[in-house]
C-alpha positions in Angstrom: 12.7 -5.4 41.2 12.0 -8.7 42.5 8.9 -9.0 40.1 10.5 -8.2 36.8 13.6 -10.4 37.8 10.4 -13.5 39.2 9.6 -11.8 35.5 12.3 -12.6 33.3 13.1 -16.5 34.7 9.5 -17.1 34.1 10.0 -16.0 30.8 13.4 -17.2 30.3 12.1 -21.0 31.5 8.7 -20.9 29.3 11.0 -19.8 26.9 13.6 -22.8 26.2 10.3 -25.4 27.0 8.8 -24.4 24.5 10.1 -22.4 21.8 13.9 -24.7 21.5 15.0 -23.1 18.2 12.5 -23.4 16.6 11.4 -20.2 16.0 14.4 -19.1 16.3 15.8 -21.2 13.1 12.5 -20.3 11.3 13.1 -17.1 11.5 17.3 -17.3 10.7 18.1 -15.5 13.2 19.9 -16.1 16.8 19.4 -14.5 19.5 22.2 -13.0 21.8 19.1 -12.9 24.3 16.3 -14.8 24.5 14.1 -13.0 26.9 13.8 -10.8 24.1 11.8 -12.7 22.0 10.3 -14.8 24.4 8.7 -11.2 25.6 7.9 -10.2 22.0 5.7 -13.1 22.4 3.5 -12.0 25.7 0.0 -10.8 25.0 -1.3 -8.9 27.5 -4.3 -11.3 27.7 -1.4 -13.4 29.5 -1.0 -10.9 32.7 -4.2 -9.9 33.1 -5.0 -11.4 37.3 -1.1 -11.8 37.8 1.6 -10.0 39.5 3.4 -8.7 37.2 3.0 -4.9 35.9 1.5 -4.1 32.3 4.0 -3.5 30.5 5.1 -6.9 31.0 3.2 -7.5 27.9 4.9 -6.8 23.6 3.2 -4.4 23.3 6.4 -1.4 23.6 7.8 -4.3 22.0 5.4 -3.4 19.0 5.3 -0.2 19.8 9.0 -0.7 18.9 8.5 -2.8 16.0 6.0 -1.4 14.0 8.4 2.1 13.1 11.1 -0.7 12.3 8.2 -2.1 9.7 7.6 1.4 8.5 11.1 2.6 8.2 12.3 -0.4 6.1 9.3 -0.4 4.4 9.7 3.1 3.1 13.2 2.2 2.2 12.1 -0.7 0.8 9.3 1.2 -2.0 11.0 3.8 -1.9 14.4 1.5 -4.0 12.5 -0.9 -5.7 8.9 1.4 -7.3 11.0 4.4 -8.2 9.3 5.8 -10.6 6.1 5.9 -8.3 4.9 9.1 -7.1 4.7 10.5 -3.2 1.4 8.7 -3.5 1.5 6.1 -5.3 4.1 4.6 -2.6 2.4 5.1 0.4 -0.9 3.6 -1.1 1.8 0.3 -1.4 2.5 1.3 2.3 0.0 1.2 3.5 -1.4 -2.2 2.6 2.7 -3.4 3.2 2.4 -2.5 6.3 -0.8 -3.5 7.3 -1.8 -5.5 10.0 -3.2 -8.1 7.7 -0.3 -8.3 5.2 1.4 -8.5 9.0 -1.4 -11.3 10.4 -0.2 -13.6 6.9 3.5 -13.0 7.4 3.7 -14.0 10.6 2.1 -17.7 8.9 5.0 -18.6 7.8 7.1 -18.5 11.5 3.7 -20.4 13.1 3.7 -17.7 15.6 0.2 -18.9 16.7 2.3 -21.5 18.3 4.8 -19.5 20.4 2.3 -16.2 21.2 1.2 -16.9 25.1 -2.0 -15.3 25.9 -5.1 -16.6 28.9 -6.5 -19.0 28.8 -9.8 -16.7 28.0 -9.0 -15.8 25.3 -7.2 -18.5 24.0 -11.1 -19.9 24.4 -12.7 -17.1 22.1 -10.1 -19.5 19.4 -7.2 -15.9 20.3 -4.6 -17.5 18.6 -6.6 -17.3 14.8 -6.9 -12.8 15.5 -5.3 -11.5 13.3 -5.3 -8.7 15.7 -2.8 -11.1 18.1 -0.9 -12.5 15.5 0.0 -8.1 13.6 1.2 -7.0 16.3 3.6 -10.4 17.9 5.2 -9.9 13.9 5.4 -6.1 14.9 7.2 -6.9 18.5 9.2 -9.8 17.3 11.1 -7.7 15.0 11.2 -4.7 17.5 12.6 -7.7 19.0 15.4 -8.3 16.6 16.1 -4.7 16.1 16.6 -4.3 20.3 18.8 -7.8 19.5 20.9 -7.3 16.4 19.6 -4.1 15.5 18.4 -2.6 11.7 20.2 -4.5 9.0 18.9 -8.2 11.4 15.8 -7.0 10.6 16.2 -5.6 6.7 17.4 -9.5 6.0 13.9 -10.7 7.7 12.0 -8.5 6.0 13.6 -9.2 2.3 13.2 -13.2 3.4 9.4 -12.6 4.0 7.4 -10.2 4.0 9.1 -7.6 1.4 8.1 -11.2 -1.6 4.2 -10.5 -0.7 4.3 -7.3 -1.7 2.7 -7.4 -5.2 1.0 -10.5 -3.2 -0.2 -8.3 -0.5 -1.2 -5.4 -2.6 -3.5 -7.2 -5.4 -5.4 -9.2 -2.5 -8.9 -8.6 -3.4 -9.7 -8.8 1.0 -8.1 -5.8 1.2 -8.2 -2.4 0.8 -7.6 0.4 2.7 -11.0 2.8 3.4 -9.1 5.2 4.8 -6.0 5.7 2.2 -9.2 6.0 0.6 -11.3 8.5 2.1 -8.3 11.5 2.3 -8.0 11.0 -1.5 -12.2 11.3 -2.2 -12.1 14.4 1.0 -9.2 16.0 -0.4 -9.3 15.5 -4.6 -13.8 16.2 -3.6 -14.3 18.4 -0.7 -10.6 19.8 -0.5 -10.6 19.1 3.4 -9.3 15.9 5.7 -10.9 14.2 7.3 -10.7 13.4 10.9 -10.6 10.5 13.9 -11.9 10.6 16.4 -12.4 8.2 19.5 -15.7 8.6 21.3 -15.8 5.5 22.9 -13.7 2.9 24.8 -15.2 -0.1 26.4 -14.5 -4.1 27.6 -11.5 -5.2 29.5 -7.5 -4.6 29.2 -6.8 -7.5 27.3 -10.7 -7.4 25.5 -10.9 -4.0 23.9 -13.7 -2.4 22.0 -13.3 0.9 20.4 -15.3 3.2 18.2 -14.1 5.3 16.7 -16.1 8.8 14.7 -15.6 10.4 10.8 -15.5 14.1 11.0 -15.7 15.5 7.8 -15.8 19.6 7.2 -16.6 19.5 11.3 -20.1 17.2 10.8 -19.2 13.7 12.0 -20.7 10.9 10.2 -20.2 7.3 10.9 -18.9 5.4 13.7 -16.9 2.0 13.4 -16.0 -0.4 15.8 -12.9 -2.8 16.6 -10.9 -4.8 18.4 -8.4 -2.3 17.9 -8.3 1.4 16.6 -6.8 0.6 13.2 -9.2 -2.3 12.9 -12.7 0.4 14.1 -11.2 3.6 11.9 -10.9 1.6 8.3 -14.6 0.5 9.5 -15.8 4.5 10.0 -14.0 5.4 7.2 -16.0 3.1 5.0 -18.8 3.3 5.7 -18.2 7.6 5.1 -17.3 7.0 2.0 -20.2 5.6 0.7 -22.1 8.0 2.6 -19.9 11.5 0.4 -20.2 9.7 -2.9 -24.3 9.6 -2.0 -23.7 12.5 -1.3 -21.5 14.4 -4.6 -23.5 12.5 -6.6 -26.8 13.6 -5.6 -25.5 17.5 -5.3 -24.3 16.4 -9.1 -27.2 15.5 -10.3 -29.0 18.4 -9.0 -26.8 20.6 -11.2 -26.6 19.0 -14.4 -30.6 18.5 -13.9 -30.6 22.7 -13.0 -31.8 24.6 -15.6 -29.0 26.7 -17.4 -29.7 31.2 -16.7 -29.5 32.4 -19.5 -27.2 35.7 -20.0 -28.3 38.8 -21.2 -26.8 39.8 -24.9 -24.4 42.5 -25.2 -25.1 44.3 -28.0 -22.2 46.5 -29.5 -23.8 49.8 -31.2 -24.3 52.9 -31.2 -25.8 55.1 -28.1 
């Protein structure tokens, strides 16, 4: 309890000194409990070596914010694109809630200036990492939800995130390989790919995940990434290339195979 109270005091003091009204002004939202916002900015690398509980980082708020973002994005797309099919809406949603899109939106708040990270992470350019910015972005949304409710989060997304929808969807640097692989497997192979975590290494604040794609019981390629989402994307990209090559080769062999003539059937007297 003493550790928790100490952390609360540190968070409140740091946030008031560091941010003042800056971040809240950018959000356009005034927190009743500013500690929630301060907590949303604590990356796990910051508490390494400190005598505070691991759950004091922003991961729980990120978990909550991710769910809120997904729900409100679904609502927004349902109302904005009334003629889109479920598949088209899913594709749009995947792009809008992606880590890349969240990291880009976080720049409007200059979130990299406020996020609290460890010294080692900072030396490695942690403030500019998409994964850290995207996680902090979702954690802030989670903090707003707890402090002010769903309508306040919706207002923030309507102001900062949803106006960028067309830009996000049309971005040339974003391709959702996981969705493409799912669509390809279901259309061509009548199955869905599975993702298996086969490796996890590195310290808690700098994890590296290895994900393997399994299709129809066969293990294909592996992907590496600082989080599971990125590792899945990389594994999906390389697996998709292999599967397309396999299907193309099978189709070519089929087309080149000599056609067997069917015996003619004569109708006549016995």
